[in-house]
N, C-alpha and C positions, 0 to 999 in steps of 0.2 A: 504494500500500500504506500501511498504518498507519505503518510506520517512516519512510516518505518524508514523510508528512504531519506527523509529530511527531518529527523527528530528534533533538531535544534533550530528550526526555522523561526526567525524573529520578526521578519518584515514580509508583508504580503500585499500585493495590489490586485484588486479585482476590477476587471474592465468589462465593458459592454460585450455582447455576443453578436455574431453575424445576423443580419436581418434575413428575411425570407429571400432566398436567391435560388436561381435555377440550379446552380452548381451544388446546392445542398438539398436537391430534390424538391425545391419549392417550400420546404419546411423551415421555420425559424428556430431559433434557440433561445431558451429562457432559463433563468435560475428558478429552482423550485419555490413555490409560493410559501410564504411564512404563515404565521397565525393570523386569522381574520383577514384574508386577502380581499381585495375589491372584486366582487363577483363578475362585473362586466369584463375585467381583464382576464379572469379565469376562463370564461367562455371564448374570448377572442384568441387566446393562446392554446386552446385545447389540443391542437394538432402539432404543436411545437415539440422539439426535442428538449427534455428537461435535464438540467444539470444541478446536482446537489451542492448547495452552498454551505450546508451544515457541517461539511467535512472540516472546515477551518476550526471548528471548536476542538478538534483533536490535537491541534498544535499547542502543546502546553507551554512553550517558551515564546509564543507569539506576543510581541510588544507593540507592533505597528501594523495597522490595517488601513489601507487606502481603498476607497470605493469610488471609482471614476466612471461616470456614465453607465453604470450597471443598473438596469431597471429591476428593482426588487419590489415584490408585491406582498404587502402584509407586514407583520411585525416579526422580528428575529431576535428575541430577547437573549437567546443562548450565545449569539455572536458577540453581543456587547457586554458580556459578563466576564471581563478580564480580571485576573487577580491583580491586586495592587502591590 
């Protein structure tokens, strides 16, 4: 797994994902919905390939997280529960 390969990862940047494009079979890519997602967006992205963003909670040494133009839908409380 990624956490086994990079156990001491301290800095991570999450970027946006490719839009619906022919080279991706016409399907878009999204991050998995969080708690209480906006239902309109859930329906709109039902045929997209989903990527699990929750995996970042497994990096126990993570100290810096940058989220740049990454459309997240809902609440992600586990992501923002960093130890002090």
